C-alpha positions as CSV (number, residue, x, y, z in Angstrom):
1,X,114.0,90.5,81.0
2,X,111.2,91.4,83.3
3,X,108.1,91.5,81.0
4,X,105.3,93.3,82.9
5,X,105.8,96.8,81.4
6,X,107.1,96.0,78.0
7,X,104.6,93.2,77.5
8,X,101.8,95.4,78.8
9,X,102.7,98.1,76.3
10,X,102.8,95.6,73.4
11,X,99.5,94.2,74.5
12,X,97.9,97.6,74.3
13,X,99.5,98.7,71.0
14,X,98.3,96.6,68.1
15,X,101.4,96.5,65.8
16,X,99.4,96.9,62.6
17,X,97.5,99.9,63.8
18,X,100.7,101.4,65.3
19,X,102.8,101.0,62.2
20,X,100.0,102.5,60.0
21,X,100.9,105.7,61.7
22,X,104.3,105.6,60.0
23,X,103.6,103.9,56.7
24,X,100.9,102.5,54.4
25,X,100.1,98.8,55.0
26,X,97.9,96.7,52.8
27,X,96.4,93.2,53.6
28,X,98.4,90.2,52.3
29,X,96.6,87.1,53.4
30,X,96.8,86.9,57.2
31,X,99.6,89.5,57.2
32,X,100.1,93.0,56.0
33,X,102.6,94.3,53.5
34,X,104.2,97.8,52.8
35,X,107.2,99.7,51.4
36,X,110.0,99.5,53.9
37,X,110.9,102.8,55.6
38,X,114.5,101.8,56.3
39,X,115.8,101.4,52.7
40,X,114.8,102.4,49.2
41,X,112.6,100.0,47.3
42,X,109.9,100.0,44.7
43,X,108.3,96.6,45.5
44,X,106.9,96.1,49.0
45,X,109.0,93.7,51.0
46,X,108.0,94.9,54.5
47,X,105.7,92.3,56.2
48,X,103.8,92.6,59.5
49,X,102.3,89.7,61.4
50,X,99.3,90.5,63.6
51,X,99.4,87.0,65.1
52,X,103.0,87.4,66.3
53,X,102.9,91.2,66.7
54,X,106.1,91.4,64.7
55,X,107.6,92.8,61.5
56,X,110.3,91.8,59.0
57,X,111.7,93.3,55.8
58,X,112.8,90.8,53.2
59,X,114.7,93.6,51.4
60,X,117.1,94.8,54.0
61,X,116.7,92.0,56.6
62,X,115.6,94.2,59.5
63,X,112.8,93.0,61.8
64,X,111.4,92.9,65.4
65,X,108.5,94.3,67.4
66,X,107.2,97.8,68.1
67,X,110.2,98.5,70.3
68,X,112.8,97.7,67.6
69,X,110.7,99.6,65.0
70,X,110.5,102.8,67.0
71,X,114.2,102.6,68.0
72,X,115.3,102.2,64.4
73,X,112.8,104.7,62.9
74,X,113.3,107.4,65.5
75,X,117.0,106.5,66.1
76,X,116.6,106.4,69.9
77,X,117.8,104.1,72.7
78,X,115.7,101.5,74.4
79,X,114.9,103.8,77.4
80,X,113.6,106.6,75.2
81,X,111.6,104.1,73.1
82,X,110.1,102.8,76.3
83,X,109.0,106.3,77.3
84,X,107.5,107.0,73.9
85,X,105.6,103.8,73.6
86,X,104.4,103.9,77.2
87,X,102.9,107.4,76.6
88,X,101.3,106.1,73.4
89,X,99.8,103.1,75.3
90,X,98.6,105.3,78.2
91,X,100.9,103.8,80.8
92,X,102.7,105.9,83.4
93,X,106.1,104.4,84.0
94,X,106.5,106.0,87.4
95,X,103.7,103.8,88.7
96,X,105.5,100.6,87.5
97,X,108.1,98.6,89.3
98,X,111.3,100.7,89.5
99,X,113.4,97.6,89.2
100,X,112.1,97.0,85.7
101,X,112.7,100.5,84.5
102,X,116.3,100.2,85.6
103,X,116.8,96.9,83.8
104,X,118.9,98.5,81.1
105,X,121.2,99.7,84.0
106,X,121.5,96.1,85.1
107,X,122.6,95.0,81.6
108,X,125.2,97.8,81.5
109,X,126.5,96.7,84.9
110,X,126.8,93.0,83.8
111,X,128.6,93.9,80.6
112,X,131.0,96.1,82.6
113,X,131.6,93.3,85.1
114,X,132.4,91.0,82.2
115,X,134.7,93.5,80.7
116,X,136.7,93.7,83.9
117,X,136.8,89.9,84.2
118,X,138.2,89.7,80.6
119,X,140.7,92.4,81.3
120,X,142.1,90.6,84.3
121,X,142.1,87.3,82.4
122,X,144.2,88.9,79.6
123,X,146.8,90.1,82.1
124,X,147.2,86.4,83.2
125,X,147.3,84.9,79.7
126,X,150.6,85.4,78.0
127,X,149.6,83.4,74.9
128,X,146.7,85.8,74.3
129,X,148.8,88.9,74.9
130,X,151.5,87.5,72.6
131,X,148.9,87.1,69.8
132,X,147.8,90.7,70.2
133,X,151.4,91.9,70.1
134,X,152.0,89.8,67.0
135,X,149.2,91.6,65.3
136,X,150.8,94.9,66.0
137,X,148.8,96.3,68.9
138,X,150.6,98.3,71.6
139,X,149.9,98.2,75.3
140,X,148.4,101.7,75.1
141,X,145.9,100.6,72.5
142,X,144.9,97.5,74.4
143,X,144.4,99.6,77.5
144,X,142.5,102.3,75.7
145,X,140.0,100.0,74.1
146,X,139.8,97.6,77.1
147,X,140.7,94.4,75.1
148,X,140.4,91.2,77.1
149,X,140.6,87.5,77.0
150,X,137.9,84.9,77.7
151,X,139.5,81.8,79.2
152,X,139.1,78.5,77.4
153,X,137.0,77.2,80.2
154,X,133.3,76.3,80.1
155,X,131.9,78.5,82.9
156,X,134.6,80.8,84.3
157,X,132.7,84.0,83.8
158,X,129.3,82.5,84.5
159,X,130.4,81.1,87.9
160,X,132.0,84.3,89.0
161,X,128.9,86.4,88.2
162,X,126.5,83.8,89.7
163,X,128.6,83.7,92.9
164,X,128.3,87.5,93.0
165,X,124.5,87.1,93.1
166,X,123.5,87.5,89.5
167,X,120.5,85.4,88.4
168,X,121.1,82.9,85.6
169,X,118.3,84.4,83.5
170,X,119.9,87.9,83.7
171,X,123.2,86.4,82.4
172,X,121.4,84.8,79.5
173,X,119.5,88.0,78.7
174,X,122.8,89.9,78.8
175,X,124.2,87.5,76.2
176,X,127.1,86.5,78.5
177,X,125.9,82.9,79.1
178,X,124.0,80.2,77.2
179,X,121.8,77.4,78.6
180,X,122.3,73.9,77.2
181,X,119.6,71.4,76.5
182,X,120.5,69.8,79.7
183,X,120.0,73.0,81.6
184,X,123.7,73.7,82.2
185,X,125.0,77.3,82.2
186,X,128.0,77.9,79.9
187,X,130.0,81.0,78.9
188,X,129.1,82.3,75.5
189,X,132.7,83.3,74.9
190,X,135.5,80.8,75.5
191,X,139.1,80.8,74.3
192,X,138.6,84.2,72.6
193,X,140.2,87.6,72.4
194,X,137.5,89.9,73.6
195,X,136.7,93.3,72.0
196,X,134.2,95.2,74.1
197,X,131.7,97.1,72.1
198,X,130.9,100.5,73.5
199,X,127.8,102.6,72.8
200,X,128.2,106.2,71.7
201,X,128.5,107.4,75.3
202,X,131.3,104.9,76.1
203,X,129.3,102.2,78.0
204,X,130.0,98.6,77.2
205,X,126.9,97.0,75.7
206,X,128.3,93.9,74.1
207,X,131.3,92.0,72.8
208,X,133.0,90.5,69.8
209,X,135.1,87.4,70.6
210,X,137.8,86.3,68.1
211,X,139.0,82.7,68.5
212,X,142.7,82.4,69.4
213,X,144.3,80.9,66.3
214,X,145.9,78.1,68.3
215,X,142.5,77.0,69.4
216,X,140.8,77.2,66.0
217,X,140.1,73.7,64.8
218,X,137.8,74.7,62.1
219,X,134.6,73.6,63.9
220,X,133.6,76.9,65.4
221,X,133.0,80.4,64.2
222,X,136.1,82.7,63.9
223,X,134.1,85.5,65.4
224,X,131.2,85.4,67.9
225,X,129.2,88.4,68.8
226,X,126.8,89.2,71.6
227,X,123.2,88.7,70.7
228,X,121.0,91.7,70.4
229,X,119.6,93.0,73.7
230,X,117.7,96.1,74.8
231,X,121.1,98.0,75.0
232,X,122.9,96.4,72.1
233,X,121.6,96.7,68.5
234,X,124.5,96.1,66.1
235,X,122.8,97.8,63.2
236,X,122.9,101.1,65.2
237,X,126.4,100.9,66.7
238,X,129.8,101.7,65.2
239,X,132.9,100.2,66.8
240,X,135.2,102.8,68.1
241,X,132.8,105.7,67.6
242,X,132.9,106.7,71.3
243,X,136.6,107.4,70.9
244,X,136.6,108.8,67.3
245,X,133.5,111.0,67.2
246,X,135.3,114.2,68.2
247,X,137.9,113.6,65.4
248,X,135.1,112.9,63.0
249,X,133.4,116.1,63.9
250,X,136.6,118.1,63.5
251,X,137.5,116.5,60.2
252,X,133.9,116.5,58.9
253,X,134.8,113.0,57.6
254,X,134.8,109.4,58.8
255,X,137.0,106.5,57.7
256,X,135.0,103.3,57.5
257,X,136.9,100.0,57.9
258,X,135.5,96.4,58.1
259,X,136.5,94.9,61.5
260,X,137.9,95.6,65.0
261,X,141.5,94.9,64.2
262,X,141.3,97.2,61.1
263,X,139.9,99.9,63.3
264,X,142.4,99.5,66.1
265,X,145.4,99.4,63.9
266,X,144.2,102.4,61.9
267,X,143.5,104.4,65.1
268,X,146.9,103.4,66.4
269,X,148.5,104.7,63.1
270,X,147.0,108.1,63.6
271,X,143.7,107.7,61.7
272,X,141.7,109.0,64.7
273,X,138.4,109.5,62.7
274,X,138.0,105.8,61.9
275,X,135.0,103.6,62.7
276,X,134.0,100.0,62.0
277,X,130.6,98.3,61.9
278,X,130.0,95.8,64.8
279,X,129.4,92.4,63.2
280,X,127.2,93.6,60.4
281,X,127.2,95.4,57.1
282,X,126.9,99.1,56.9
283,X,123.3,100.2,57.7
284,X,121.1,103.3,57.3
285,X,121.2,103.7,61.1
286,X,125.0,103.8,61.0
287,X,124.9,106.6,58.4
288,X,122.3,108.6,60.4
289,X,124.8,108.6,63.3
290,X,127.7,109.6,61.1
291,X,125.9,112.3,59.2
292,X,125.3,114.3,62.3
293,X,129.1,114.9,62.4
294,X,130.4,114.3,58.9
295,X,129.7,115.0,55.2
296,X,132.4,112.8,53.8
297,X,132.9,109.0,54.1
298,X,136.2,107.3,53.2
299,X,135.7,103.6,52.7
300,X,138.8,101.5,53.4
301,X,137.7,97.9,53.1
302,X,139.7,94.7,52.5
303,X,141.4,94.6,49.1
304,X,140.0,91.2,48.1
305,X,137.0,90.7,45.9
306,X,134.6,90.4,48.8
307,X,135.9,93.7,50.1
308,X,135.3,95.4,46.8
309,X,131.7,94.1,46.6
310,X,131.1,95.3,50.2
311,X,132.5,98.7,49.2
312,X,130.1,98.9,46.3
313,X,127.1,98.3,48.6
314,X,128.4,100.8,51.1
315,X,129.0,103.4,48.4
316,X,125.4,103.2,47.1
317,X,124.0,103.3,50.6
318,X,126.1,106.2,51.7
319,X,125.5,108.3,48.5
320,X,121.8,107.7,48.8
321,X,122.2,109.3,52.3
322,X,123.9,112.4,50.7
323,X,127.5,111.6,51.8
324,X,130.4,112.5,49.6
325,X,132.1,109.1,49.3
326,X,135.7,108.3,48.6
327,X,137.6,104.9,48.3
328,X,141.0,104.3,49.8
329,X,143.3,101.7,48.1
330,X,145.5,99.3,50.0
331,X,147.4,97.9,47.1
332,X,149.9,95.2,48.3
333,X,148.1,94.6,51.6
334,X,145.0,92.4,52.5
335,X,143.5,94.9,54.8
336,X,144.1,98.0,56.9
337,X,145.4,96.0,59.9
338,X,148.1,94.4,57.9
339,X,149.0,97.6,56.1
340,X,149.2,99.5,59.4
341,X,151.4,96.9,61.0
342,X,153.9,96.9,58.1
343,X,153.8,100.6,57.4
344,X,151.5,103.0,59.2
345,X,152.5,105.7,56.8
346,X,151.0,103.6,53.9
347,X,147.6,103.7,55.6
348,X,147.7,107.5,56.2
349,X,148.8,108.0,52.6
350,X,146.0,105.7,51.3
351,X,143.4,107.8,53.2
352,X,144.9,111.1,52.0
353,X,144.9,109.8,48.4
354,X,141.4,108.3,48.4
355,X,139.5,108.7,45.2
356,X,135.9,109.8,44.7
357,X,133.4,106.9,44.5
358,X,132.6,107.5,40.8
359,X,136.3,107.2,40.0
360,X,136.2,103.8,41.7
361,X,133.3,102.8,39.5
362,X,135.0,104.0,36.3
363,X,138.1,101.9,37.2
364,X,136.2,98.9,38.2
365,X,133.6,98.7,35.4
366,X,134.7,100.6,32.4
367,X,137.0,99.0,29.8
368,X,140.4,100.6,29.3
369,X,139.8,100.7,25.5
370,X,136.9,102.9,24.5
371,X,136.2,100.7,21.5
372,X,135.3,97.9,23.9
373,X,132.3,99.8,25.1
374,X,130.5,98.6,22.0
375,X,130.8,94.9,23.2
376,X,128.2,93.2,25.3
377,X,130.6,93.2,28.3
378,X,131.6,96.8,27.8
379,X,128.0,97.9,27.6
380,X,127.1,96.0,30.7
381,X,129.9,97.7,32.6
382,X,128.7,101.1,31.3
383,X,125.1,100.4,32.5
384,X,126.4,99.3,35.9
385,X,128.2,102.7,36.2
386,X,125.1,104.5,35.2
387,X,123.1,102.6,37.8
388,X,125.5,103.6,40.5
389,X,125.6,107.2,39.4
390,X,121.8,107.3,39.7
391,X,122.2,106.5,43.5
392,X,123.9,109.9,44.1
393,X,121.5,112.0,46.1
394,X,122.8,115.4,44.9
395,X,121.6,116.4,41.4
396,X,124.5,118.7,41.0
397,X,127.1,116.1,41.9
398,X,125.3,113.5,39.7
399,X,125.3,116.0,36.8
400,X,129.1,116.6,37.2
401,X,129.9,112.9,37.1
402,X,127.6,112.3,34.1
403,X,129.6,115.0,32.3
404,X,132.8,113.3,33.4
405,X,131.6,109.9,32.2
406,X,130.7,111.5,28.8
407,X,134.2,112.9,28.5
408,X,135.9,109.6,29.4
409,X,133.8,107.4,27.1
410,X,133.3,109.8,24.2
411,X,129.5,109.2,24.4
412,X,127.2,112.2,24.4
413,X,125.5,113.1,27.6
414,X,122.1,112.8,26.0
415,X,122.9,109.3,24.9
416,X,124.0,108.4,28.4
417,X,120.8,109.8,29.9
418,X,118.8,107.7,27.5
419,X,120.7,104.6,28.5
420,X,120.3,105.5,32.2
421,X,116.5,105.9,31.5
422,X,116.4,102.4,30.1
423,X,117.9,101.2,33.4
424,X,115.1,102.8,35.4
425,X,112.4,101.3,33.2
426,X,113.7,97.8,33.7
427,X,115.4,97.3,30.2
428,X,118.7,96.6,32.0
429,X,119.1,93.3,33.7
430,X,118.4,93.6,37.5
431,X,122.0,92.9,38.4
432,X,123.0,96.1,36.7
433,X,120.2,98.3,38.0
434,X,120.3,100.0,41.4
435,X,116.8,99.7,42.8
436,X,117.6,99.9,46.4
437,X,120.7,101.0,48.3
438,X,120.5,98.5,51.3
439,X,122.6,95.6,52.3
440,X,121.0,92.2,51.7
441,X,120.6,89.7,54.5
442,X,123.7,87.5,54.4
443,X,122.7,83.9,55.3
444,X,124.5,80.6,54.9
445,X,123.0,78.3,52.2
446,X,122.0,75.7,54.8
447,X,120.0,78.3,56.7
448,X,118.2,79.4,53.6
449,X,117.3,75.8,52.8
450,X,116.0,75.3,56.3
451,X,113.9,78.5,56.1
452,X,112.5,77.4,52.7
453,X,111.6,74.0,54.1
454,X,110.0,75.5,57.2
455,X,107.9,77.9,55.1
456,X,106.4,75.0,53.2
457,X,105.9,73.0,56.4
458,X,104.0,75.8,58.0
459,X,101.9,76.3,54.8
460,X,101.2,72.6,54.7
461,X,100.6,72.2,58.4
462,X,103.1,69.3,58.5
463,X,106.0,69.9,60.9
464,X,106.7,66.1,61.1
465,X,108.2,66.4,57.6
466,X,111.3,67.5,59.5
467,X,111.6,64.2,61.3
468,X,114.0,62.7,58.8
469,X,116.0,65.9,58.6
470,X,117.0,65.9,62.3
471,X,120.6,64.6,61.6
472,X,121.2,67.6,59.3
473,X,119.8,70.3,61.6
474,X,122.0,72.3,64.1
475,X,120.7,72.7,67.7
476,X,119.4,76.2,66.9
477,X,117.3,74.9,64.0
478,X,116.0,72.1,66.1
479,X,114.9,74.7,68.7
480,X,113.1,76.6,66.1
481,X,111.2,73.5,65.1
482,X,110.4,72.6,68.7
483,X,109.2,76.1,69.5
484,X,106.8,76.2,66.5
485,X,105.6,72.6,67.3
486,X,104.8,73.6,70.9
487,X,102.4,76.2,69.7
488,X,104.1,79.0,71.7
489,X,103.7,82.5,70.4
490,X,107.1,83.6,71.7
491,X,110.3,81.8,72.9
492,X,112.9,82.8,75.4
493,X,115.5,83.3,72.7
494,X,115.3,86.5,70.5
495,X,117.2,84.8,67.7
496,X,114.7,81.9,67.6
497,X,111.9,84.4,67.4
498,X,113.6,86.3,64.6
499,X,113.7,83.1,62.4
500,X,110.1,82.2,63.3
501,X,108.9,85.7,62.4
502,X,110.8,85.4,59.1
503,X,109.4,82.0,58.0
504,X,105.9,82.9,59.1
505,X,105.9,86.1,57.1
506,X,107.3,84.5,53.9
507,X,105.0,83.3,51.1
508,X,105.1,79.6,50.3
509,X,105.8,78.6,46.7
510,X,102.7,77.4,44.7
511,X,101.5,73.8,45.2
512,X,102.3,71.0,44.6
513,X,105.1,70.9,47.2
514,X,106.2,67.2,47.2
515,X,108.9,67.6,44.6
516,X,110.2,70.8,46.2
517,X,110.3,69.2,49.6
518,X,112.3,66.3,48.3
519,X,114.7,68.7,46.6
520,X,115.2,70.9,49.6
521,X,115.8,67.8,51.9
522,X,118.4,66.5,49.5
523,X,120.1,69.9,49.3
524,X,120.0,70.2,53.1
525,X,121.8,66.9,53.5
526,X,124.3,67.8,50.8
527,X,125.1,71.1,52.6
528,X,125.5,69.2,55.9
529,X,128.0,66.7,54.4
530,X,129.9,69.4,52.6
531,X,130.4,71.3,55.8
532,X,131.4,68.1,57.6
533,X,134.0,67.4,54.9
534,X,135.4,71.0,55.4
535,X,135.6,70.5,59.2
536,X,137.2,67.1,58.9
537,X,139.7,68.3,56.3
538,X,140.8,71.0,58.8
539,X,140.9,68.5,61.6
540,X,143.2,66.3,59.4
541,X,145.5,69.3,58.8
542,X,145.6,70.1,62.5
543,X,146.3,66.5,63.5
544,X,149.1,66.2,60.9
545,X,150.7,69.4,62.1
546,X,150.6,68.1,65.7
547,X,151.7,64.6,64.6
548,X,148.6,63.3,66.5
549,X,148.1,59.8,65.0
550,X,145.1,58.9,67.0
551,X,143.2,62.1,66.0
552,X,144.3,61.7,62.4
553,X,143.0,58.1,62.3
554,X,139.7,59.2,63.8
555,X,139.3,62.0,61.3
556,X,140.2,59.8,58.3
557,X,137.7,57.1,59.5
558,X,134.9,59.7,59.7
559,X,135.8,61.0,56.3
560,X,135.6,57.5,54.8
561,X,132.1,57.0,56.3
562,X,130.7,60.1,54.8
563,X,128.4,59.6,51.7
564,X,129.9,60.5,48.3
565,X,128.8,63.6,46.5
566,X,127.8,67.1,47.8
């Protein structure tokens, strides 16, 4: 992205001084610490780095620079944030290069061109269309939501857009292409069903690509999302909202599902007030958008254990934002997409019969037998319910459900209030207490190990300690190490910067570190070999299914050579 105006603004606005206008910040070594304004917390986890002019919250996982802060805090788009910060910095945008000011327009144009390319490719790819039909989608739905196909070729889209005059750097900044270590341009999306992500006005700002099952060999992610750009922040966008917002406004209620297929099949089944998050958990920004139109949120997540846990997090977050929350049950089906394909009426009935969130908690955590409440497990379940009821924003609604809990358990309200008070003072184990209603950062264990090791390396000033870890690092992690070792303040990759910000803002464990370093290295190697075994096991299954003796032999040979353990 052209950097003159945005970098000029950031150079004139010291991030610490600027954020002190929104929150209290206290010194914490070379950095500053405060209570995060984006989620409820009692212990400060919001860190600001003057050196990198960046911020990161270790509670909810958000982070970035002054632009991302103002966009999230004020709930505005990049263009508006640019105007606000330019005014604060004393810069008149009309005196700047008009080409830069229109850069967001260029990103919109590139994403629209990519959408058109993927649409044409789908029309010429029967195997991709057959997959979509097998999932239950109609031609009308595919057309309405502009679903496409990314050919399983290395540079089909990149070459077309380059030949049309687009610069390589713009393609990379738009998230449509990636650059290899050898400097080659490759398509980010290959061999994938493409779901365009529209902003709330209907413009395409990014994509989610789902690998075609026939091409899934277990060595790549099932879903790939566009990286964040000035026009695409997934924590603020809801998939399908541009189509469903009028229905949400009319119903004063929104139905929240987990993924694109769940949304599409629900919408196709007549649930026109549905939305889905775009490659992330539910966030406060999502709820701010929905609360402008709706007072009620119906959560219709997957019926497995992971879906239930995600629903619990979403309930607490939504109730803390003063939503009336209900839970829909999809008994007999894995998710909304499968249910809608088999029986659209089942989905409509599940939404109509959704139960209030406290009812969901009663069923999930309270024992069927009142007598079991006296057991340790029963008491723990009761405390968990009390913790969740405490997250309800409305005192009237909270009081109603406390009375209902008293009626169902036979325990006096006063006693329940005393038990709830113990939760607030910390007498209840942290897992049962609800301190903050915000989704935690979901990271693979190997990534956490790398970040822990990098934090110690920075504190120790010893990046060469990564030299013997090179075989166990992925290309992205190697790029993080190279960037820090180069001494550069910023990289060309926002994702690399995000990880660097994170590790530089973290506090290192107390010395001595030698034992911890050895432990982390061993765990990193163990995770690498564990993942390799998973990939090879899948490759063996695929080879056996295709009767490919050569591939099978190669996979078995690699499996034999892997170290034992892990």
